[in-house]
C-alpha positions, 0 to 999 in steps of 0.5 A: 912905724910909718908916719902919716902922709902929713908928716912924711913930705918929700926931701929933695937934697940927695947927695952930700956925704963926708966930713965937715969940710968946706962946702963943695961947689953946686952939684947937679945929679942931672935931670934938672936938680942942683944941690948946693951945700951951705953949711955942715957942723956937728949937732948936739945929738951924739954922732950926728951932723946938722946939714943945710942945703939949698936945692933947685928942682927945674920944671919937669925934674924929679929928685929920685926915690931915696931915704935919709939916715936922719930927719930932713926939715925943709922950707919951700922958697919959690915955686911948687912941686909934688911930694911923692911918699911911697904908699901915699897919694901925691901932695902939692907943696908951694912956696911958704910950705914947710915939711919934715921927712923922718929918717928912713922914709922913702920919698921923692919929689917932682916938679911938674910945673913950668918954673923952678922950685927952690927950697932950703933943706936942713938935715940932722943925720948920722955923720958916718953915713951918706946924707941920702941913699937911693931907694929900690 
């Protein structure tokens, strides 16, 4: 089932997999995105972990089309960017906006602006799968 665009907003955090080990140093996937794991712990849902990440998307950068093995909840701290959900028109996200991306929804984000977009992403995901999977 595809949810309405108002629910399917872009996730930006892509690459955090593994166990509940201490968070690694900030990671950059190139292209102007930096993902910093803040916390990972078992959630109250069987087989799922809760993951908190800080994400920075530089001017002109894209997160890349991807999906998650669970829900993503996000809050934009600073800047703005476009949400890009397959099959839907781009939508602007600004500081103060929150979003939810349901599991399995293909999404991307683009920062066409002149400044850095900063956000917090919270994920409740299958602990045995990668946090994100690139989409075709």
